[in-house]
C-alpha positions in Angstrom: -45.2 108.8 44.0 -43.7 111.5 41.3 -44.4 111.1 37.6 -40.6 111.5 35.9 -40.0 114.1 33.2 -39.2 111.8 30.1 -40.4 108.4 30.0 -37.9 105.4 30.4 -39.0 104.6 26.8 -37.5 106.7 25.6 -34.2 105.7 27.6 -34.7 102.3 26.0 -34.9 104.0 22.5 -31.4 106.1 23.3 -29.7 102.7 24.0 -30.3 100.9 21.5 -29.1 104.1 18.9 -26.2 104.1 21.0 -26.5 106.9 23.5 -25.2 105.4 26.6 -25.1 108.7 28.9 -28.2 110.1 27.9 -30.2 106.6 28.4 -28.5 106.1 31.4 -30.0 109.9 32.7 -33.5 109.0 31.7 -33.5 105.7 32.8 -32.3 106.7 36.1 -34.3 109.0 36.7 -37.0 106.7 36.0 -36.6 103.8 38.1 -35.5 106.4 40.9 -39.0 107.9 40.5 -40.3 105.0 41.1 -40.0 103.0 37.6 -39.4 100.0 38.6 -40.5 97.6 35.9 -38.3 94.7 34.2 -37.8 96.8 31.0 -36.8 99.7 32.5 -34.3 98.0 35.0 -32.9 96.0 32.7 -32.3 99.1 30.3 -31.0 101.4 33.5 -28.1 98.1 34.3 -26.9 98.0 30.6 -26.5 101.9 30.8 -24.9 101.5 33.6 -22.8 98.9 32.7 -21.8 101.4 29.4 -21.5 103.9 31.0 -19.2 102.6 33.8 -21.4 102.8 36.6 -21.1 99.6 37.8 -22.9 100.6 41.3 -26.0 101.4 40.2 -25.4 98.3 37.4 -25.2 96.3 40.4 -28.3 97.6 41.6 -30.7 97.2 38.8 -28.8 94.0 38.0 -30.0 92.6 42.2 -33.4 94.2 41.5 -34.6 91.7 38.6 -33.0 89.1 40.7 -35.2 90.2 43.9 -37.9 89.5 41.7 -37.1 86.7 39.6 -33.8 85.0 40.5 -33.5 82.7 37.2 -33.1 86.0 35.1 -29.9 84.7 33.3 -29.5 88.4 32.1 -29.9 89.9 35.8 -26.9 87.1 36.8 -24.6 88.1 34.0 -25.5 92.2 34.8 -25.1 91.6 38.1 -21.7 89.5 37.6 -19.9 92.2 35.3 -20.6 94.9 38.4 -19.4 92.7 41.1 -16.2 91.8 38.4 -15.9 95.7 38.2 -16.3 96.8 41.4 -13.3 94.5 42.3 -15.2 91.3 43.3 -14.3 89.0 40.9 -14.5 85.8 42.8 -18.1 86.6 44.0 -18.8 87.8 39.8 -17.4 84.1 39.1 -20.3 83.0 41.3 -23.0 84.6 39.1 -21.4 84.3 35.7 -21.1 80.5 36.6 -24.3 80.1 37.5 -25.5 81.6 34.7 -24.2 79.3 32.8 -25.9 76.8 34.6 -29.2 78.2 33.9 -28.7 78.8 30.8 -28.0 74.6 29.9 -31.9 74.3 31.1 -33.5 77.4 29.5 -32.0 77.7 26.2 -32.3 81.4 25.9 -31.0 81.6 21.8 -30.9 85.2 22.2 -28.4 85.5 25.5 -26.0 83.3 23.2 -23.8 85.8 23.1 -23.6 87.0 27.0 -23.5 83.5 27.9 -21.0 82.2 25.3 -19.5 85.4 27.0 -19.8 84.1 30.7 -18.4 80.6 30.1 -15.4 82.7 29.1 -15.2 84.1 32.1 -15.6 81.0 33.7 -12.5 79.4 31.9 -10.7 82.5 33.3 -11.4 82.4 36.5 -11.1 78.6 36.4 -7.5 79.0 35.5 -6.6 81.8 37.6 -7.7 79.8 41.0 -5.9 76.3 39.6 -3.0 78.1 39.1 -3.2 79.8 42.7 -4.2 76.7 44.1 -1.0 75.0 42.7 1.5 77.9 43.5 0.6 77.1 47.0 1.3 73.2 47.1 3.7 73.2 44.0 7.0 72.8 46.0 5.6 70.3 48.7 7.6 67.8 46.9 4.4 65.7 46.3 4.5 65.9 42.6 7.2 63.3 40.1 6.4 64.8 37.4 4.4 61.6 35.5 1.0 63.0 36.7 0.9 59.8 38.8 1.0 60.8 42.2 -1.8 61.2 44.4 -1.2 64.5 45.1 -1.9 65.0 41.5 -4.9 63.1 40.8 -6.8 64.7 43.5 -5.6 68.2 41.3 -7.0 67.0 38.3 -10.3 65.2 39.4 -10.5 68.8 41.7 -10.1 70.9 38.3 -12.3 68.4 35.7 -8.9 67.4 34.4 -9.9 64.0 35.3 -13.0 62.4 36.5 -13.5 59.7 39.9 -13.5 56.0 38.6 -14.8 53.6 41.2 -15.0 49.5 41.0 -17.4 47.5 38.8 -16.9 44.1 39.3 -19.1 42.6 37.1 -20.4 39.9 39.1 -18.5 39.8 42.5 -17.4 42.8 45.0 -15.7 42.4 48.0 -16.6 45.6 50.0 -13.5 48.2 51.4 -11.1 47.7 49.2 -8.4 50.6 48.1 -9.5 51.6 45.1 -5.9 51.9 43.1 -6.0 52.1 39.1 -2.5 50.9 38.5 -0.5 49.7 41.3 3.5 50.0 41.0 5.1 46.7 40.1 8.5 47.7 42.4 6.1 47.2 45.8 5.7 43.5 44.8 8.6 41.1 45.6 8.6 39.0 42.8 8.1 41.0 39.9 11.9 41.5 39.8 13.1 37.8 39.0 9.9 37.6 37.1 11.0 40.2 35.3 14.2 39.1 34.7 12.5 36.4 32.9 11.8 37.5 30.0 13.5 37.4 27.6 13.5 33.1 28.0 9.8 34.0 28.1 10.0 35.6 24.8 11.8 32.9 23.5 8.6 30.4 23.9 5.9 33.3 23.0 8.0 33.6 19.0 8.5 30.0 19.5 4.1 29.5 19.6 3.8 32.3 17.4 6.7 30.7 14.7 4.5 27.8 15.0 0.9 30.0 13.9 -1.3 27.5 16.2 -2.9 28.2 19.9 -4.1 31.7 19.3 -8.2 31.6 19.8 -9.9 34.0 20.7 -9.9 36.1 23.7 -13.8 36.8 23.6 -15.5 33.5 22.2 -18.0 33.7 19.7 -20.3 31.4 21.5 -21.0 33.5 24.5 -20.5 37.3 25.8 -17.2 35.8 27.0 -15.9 37.3 30.1 -14.6 39.8 30.4 -18.6 41.7 29.9 -17.5 44.0 26.8 -20.3 47.5 26.2 -20.4 45.8 22.9 -19.3 42.3 21.4 -17.3 43.7 18.7 -14.4 41.3 19.6 -16.7 38.5 20.0 -15.2 36.0 17.7 -12.3 38.3 16.7 -8.9 37.4 16.3 -7.5 40.6 16.3 -7.7 40.4 20.4 -6.2 36.8 20.8 -5.1 34.6 23.4 -2.8 31.6 24.3 -4.1 30.0 26.6 -1.7 28.4 29.7 -4.2 28.6 32.7 -7.5 29.0 32.2 -10.3 28.9 34.4 -8.5 28.0 37.3 -6.6 25.0 35.8 -3.5 24.8 33.3 -4.2 24.3 29.4 -2.2 21.6 29.2 -0.8 21.8 26.1 0.0 24.8 26.0 1.9 24.5 29.3 4.0 21.7 27.9 5.3 24.1 25.3 5.9 26.5 27.6 8.0 25.3 30.7 10.1 28.4 31.8 6.8 30.4 31.4 4.8 27.8 33.6 7.6 28.0 36.3 8.3 31.6 36.2 4.2 31.5 36.7 4.7 29.3 39.9 6.3 31.5 42.6 3.5 34.6 41.9 0.9 35.6 44.7 -1.6 33.2 42.1 -5.6 33.3 43.4 -6.6 30.1 43.6 -10.6 29.6 42.7 -12.0 27.0 41.4 -13.5 27.3 38.0 -12.1 30.9 37.9 -8.9 31.6 38.4 -5.6 31.6 37.7 -5.2 32.6 34.4 -2.6 32.9 31.8 -2.0 33.8 28.9 0.0 35.3 25.9 -2.3 38.2 24.8 -2.0 39.3 21.3 -3.5 42.4 20.4 -3.3 43.7 16.5 -2.3 46.1 15.2 -5.2 48.7 14.7 -7.3 46.9 17.2 -9.1 48.4 20.4 -9.9 46.6 23.2 -13.2 48.2 24.3 -13.7 50.1 27.9 -15.2 46.6 29.8 -14.7 45.9 33.6 -13.6 42.6 34.8 -15.5 40.0 36.9 -14.4 40.2 40.9 -12.6 43.3 42.9 -10.8 40.6 44.3 -7.9 40.0 41.9 -5.3 42.2 40.0 -4.4 41.8 36.3 -0.5 41.7 35.5 0.6 42.1 32.3 4.7 41.8 31.5 5.2 43.1 27.6 7.2 40.7 25.3 6.4 42.7 22.3 5.7 46.1 22.1 5.4 47.8 19.4 5.1 51.9 19.4 2.0 53.0 19.9 0.0 50.6 22.2 -1.4 53.0 25.0 -4.0 51.0 28.3 -6.1 53.1 30.0 -7.2 52.3 33.8 -9.8 54.6 35.5 -8.4 57.8 34.4 -4.9 56.9 33.9 -3.1 56.3 30.8 0.3 54.0 30.3 2.1 52.2 27.6 4.2 49.1 28.4 7.4 49.3 28.5 10.0 46.5 28.6 11.7 45.5 31.2 8.7 47.0 33.5 5.0 45.5 34.8 1.8 46.8 34.9 -0.3 46.0 37.4 -4.2 46.7 37.1 -7.5 46.4 39.1 -9.3 45.5 36.2 -12.6 45.6 38.2 -12.0 49.7 37.7 -13.5 50.1 33.6 -10.5 49.9 31.3 -9.4 49.6 28.0 -6.6 49.2 25.4 -5.3 50.2 22.0 -2.7 49.3 19.5 -2.5 52.4 16.7 1.3 50.8 15.9 2.1 48.9 12.8 2.6 45.3 14.6 1.1 43.1 17.2 1.3 43.8 20.6 2.0 40.9 23.0 2.1 40.0 26.9 2.1 37.6 29.6 -1.1 38.5 31.2 -2.5 36.4 34.6 -3.8 37.1 37.3 -2.8 37.7 41.1 -4.4 38.0 44.4 -5.2 41.3 45.8 -2.4 42.1 48.4 -4.8 43.9 50.6 -6.3 40.4 51.2 -5.6 38.3 54.3 -5.5 34.5 54.3 -8.8 34.5 56.2 -10.2 36.3 53.8 -8.2 34.7 50.3 -10.0 31.5 51.7 -13.1 32.7 51.8 -13.2 33.8 48.6 -12.3 30.6 47.6 -14.8 28.5 49.4 -17.6 31.3 48.3 -16.4 30.9 44.3 -16.1 27.0 45.3 -19.4 27.0 46.4 -21.1 29.0 43.4 -19.0 26.9 40.8 -21.6 24.0 42.4 -24.6 25.8 42.8 -24.0 27.0 38.9 -25.1 30.7 39.4 -22.0 31.9 37.2 -21.3 30.6 33.9 
């Protein structure tokens, strides 16, 4: 082994003093002469990077990684060299590996370098997304709302939205599609129901004027249904309910006060499950109230909202999609997927809420579900 005329320590000292070219010459000679100590290789990589010699930076970084594949500093140096040699996509993979390793190793002395690696990853992600979107932009599958399935696909792919699945609290029926919001226009009965909005709202206004019949949606005496992840609304009138049908039976006094509403609901495909469905109610959410994230009891039904009184600032999230109530439309969604609602408006929001069978269930399957739930009710398993 040929001994270098000037030891690597001199090169490292020159590097610390900002004498980049001198440091590079000394360290390159030292490494070429067989000095493969980590500090020498690290110094050479930095000096080569600063001197605009990415090939030698890459060689030094790769030697460091060959002895320690988890070397974050070497990953970043290699990424810098790859970027400088015209391979930005491969460089991104090493920047990303460094960021991921830093999350567990927590090397505080490299905070600045790791932050720079994060920015490189973010820039690469923007370029990748723009490239991919440019390839599909003219295919005609986006509608500008972000709701098209293709648009949702890209949002998940790029980490803008997470994936939510059906997670009913009690009863899961397999192989049903994971659809968060349905298009109300795909249901033949919605047009007639929407056309009766004014009449239904008139009955609601009479109920509101009497100040009689509303109760907390989540009873104070139990955890209630749905099962909230926190119990801030237990016994709380901020989320109120005027029940027309509850747990599969009509609430006679309330139903008699709203005959037109009950008549309109008779035309919808209501689940007939003793002790559970159908349900129908005027759901009131007071100004400033928030219904926290929760999931419903079963995934065999859909929940329908007919807007009746909707101030600005009201919204509902189902899974990764946010919607607002709009007069003349309906929201139909799968409540077995995590959802929450908020009234950030200045006055109360009231909707007609009711459930329907999922359209994907056959008549035999509906009969099976009803029979199972009635047996469960007879046995007394569920509250």
